[in-house]
C-alpha positions as CSV (number, residue, x, y, z in Angstrom):
1,M,74.8,99.1,68.0
2,N,78.4,99.5,68.8
3,P,79.5,101.3,72.0
4,L,81.2,104.2,70.2
5,R,78.0,105.0,68.2
6,Q,76.0,104.8,71.4
7,K,78.4,107.0,73.3
8,M,78.2,109.6,70.4
9,I,74.4,109.5,70.4
10,N,74.4,110.0,74.2
11,E,76.7,113.0,73.9
12,M,74.5,114.6,71.2
13,T,71.4,113.9,73.2
14,L,72.9,115.6,76.3
15,R,73.5,118.6,74.1
16,R,69.9,118.5,72.8
17,F,70.9,118.1,69.2
18,S,67.9,117.5,67.0
19,L,67.2,114.1,65.7
20,R,68.1,115.1,62.1
21,T,71.4,116.5,63.3
22,Q,72.2,113.3,65.2
23,E,71.3,111.2,62.1
24,S,73.5,113.4,59.9
25,Y,76.5,113.3,62.3
26,I,76.2,109.5,62.6
27,A,76.0,109.1,58.9
28,A,79.1,111.3,58.4
29,V,81.1,109.2,60.9
30,A,79.7,105.9,59.4
31,G,80.9,107.1,55.9
32,L,84.4,107.8,57.2
33,A,84.5,104.3,58.9
34,K,83.2,102.6,55.8
35,Y,85.7,104.5,53.5
36,Y,88.6,103.1,55.5
37,K,86.9,99.9,56.6
38,Q,88.0,100.4,60.2
39,S,86.8,102.0,63.4
40,P,87.0,105.8,63.6
41,E,89.2,105.5,66.7
42,K,92.0,104.1,64.5
43,I,91.8,106.9,61.9
44,D,94.2,109.8,62.2
45,K,94.0,113.4,61.3
46,Q,95.6,113.0,57.9
47,M,93.2,110.2,57.0
48,V,90.3,112.4,57.9
49,Q,91.7,115.2,55.7
50,D,92.1,112.8,52.8
51,Y,88.5,111.5,53.3
52,L,87.2,115.1,53.2
53,L,89.1,115.7,50.0
54,Y,87.6,112.6,48.6
55,L,84.1,113.9,49.4
56,M,84.8,117.3,47.8
57,Q,86.8,116.2,44.7
58,K,85.7,112.7,43.8
59,R,82.1,112.6,45.1
60,K,81.7,116.3,44.3
61,L,79.5,116.9,47.3
62,A,78.1,120.4,47.9
63,W,79.9,122.4,50.4
64,S,77.0,122.2,52.8
65,S,77.2,118.4,52.7
66,C,80.9,118.5,53.3
67,N,80.4,120.9,56.2
68,V,78.0,118.5,57.9
69,A,80.5,115.8,57.5
70,V,83.2,118.0,59.0
71,S,81.0,118.9,61.9
72,G,80.0,115.3,62.6
73,I,83.6,114.0,62.5
74,R,84.8,116.9,64.6
75,F,82.1,116.2,67.2
76,L,83.1,112.6,67.3
77,Y,86.8,113.3,67.9
78,T,86.6,116.3,70.2
79,Q,83.4,115.7,72.2
80,T,82.9,111.9,72.2
81,L,86.5,110.8,72.2
82,G,87.9,113.9,73.9
83,M,90.8,114.4,71.4
84,D,91.5,118.1,71.5
85,S,94.4,117.5,69.1
86,M,92.0,116.6,66.2
87,Y,91.7,120.1,64.8
88,L,90.5,120.0,61.2
89,S,91.7,123.1,59.6
90,I,89.0,123.5,57.0
91,P,88.1,127.1,56.5
92,P,84.4,127.8,56.3
93,R,83.2,128.8,52.9
94,K,81.3,132.0,52.3
95,R,77.7,131.4,51.7
96,D,76.1,132.6,48.5
97,N,73.8,135.5,49.3
98,K,71.1,134.2,47.0
99,L,67.7,135.8,47.7
100,P,64.7,133.6,47.4
101,E,62.6,134.0,44.3
102,I,59.5,136.0,45.0
103,F,56.3,135.2,43.1
104,S,54.3,138.0,41.6
105,T,50.7,138.4,42.8
106,E,49.4,137.0,39.6
107,E,51.6,133.9,39.9
108,L,50.4,133.3,43.4
109,E,46.8,133.7,42.4
110,R,47.2,131.2,39.6
111,L,49.1,128.8,41.9
112,F,46.4,128.9,44.6
113,A,43.6,128.8,42.0
114,A,45.0,125.6,40.5
115,L,44.3,123.7,43.8
116,T,40.7,122.5,43.8
117,N,40.9,120.9,47.3
118,Q,40.2,123.6,49.9
119,K,42.3,121.8,52.5
120,H,45.4,121.7,50.2
121,R,44.8,125.4,49.2
122,T,44.6,126.5,52.8
123,L,47.8,124.5,53.7
124,L,49.8,126.0,50.8
125,M,48.6,129.5,51.5
126,T,49.4,129.2,55.2
127,T,52.8,127.7,54.5
128,Y,53.7,130.3,51.9
129,A,52.4,133.3,53.9
130,S,54.1,132.3,57.1
131,G,57.4,131.0,55.6
132,L,57.3,127.7,57.3
133,R,59.6,124.8,56.5
134,V,58.1,121.4,55.5
135,S,59.0,119.9,58.8
136,E,57.3,122.7,60.6
137,V,54.1,122.4,58.6
138,V,54.0,118.7,59.1
139,G,54.2,119.3,62.9
140,L,51.4,121.9,63.0
141,K,48.3,121.1,65.2
142,V,45.0,122.9,65.3
143,T,45.9,124.1,68.8
144,D,49.0,125.8,67.4
145,I,46.8,128.3,65.4
146,D,45.6,131.3,67.3
147,S,43.1,132.9,64.9
148,E,42.2,135.7,67.3
149,R,45.7,137.1,67.4
150,M,46.4,135.8,63.8
151,M,49.5,133.9,65.0
152,I,50.9,130.4,64.5
153,R,53.0,128.7,67.2
154,V,55.8,126.7,65.6
155,Q,57.1,124.0,67.9
156,Q,60.4,122.3,67.2
157,G,61.3,124.9,64.6
158,K,64.8,125.1,63.3
159,G,66.9,127.5,65.3
């Protein structure tokens, strides 16, 4: 592992970034370095802007993916390398206010009835009723469920 990558990982660890965030930021910086075939330390602001345009226009990445790349690259230059002059003037895009699709009672009953395995049915019902993310469900333990108070303790939840 090169020293710059290790330094960036150390900076993110000190700030208690989640492992997924660290992986995303490292991937964003690695993509930039691979695109120009040189160390990010040698890449200037204009080159970063051009790379981000490439991600948006040529690769047609979703805004959320581009935003992760911007955040990772910005972190590298401002926090890891201490370059305050590396301001990337990319305005945040308004998020679509899409509401989640709500299943009808009949649809939910059919969905749950389709599962013959009791363990799978219980898992799906718990996940749906509590609004857990997949990563949160995977991390659940029996001790996280307080059936007396009808509560679930989510450890390492997002946000």
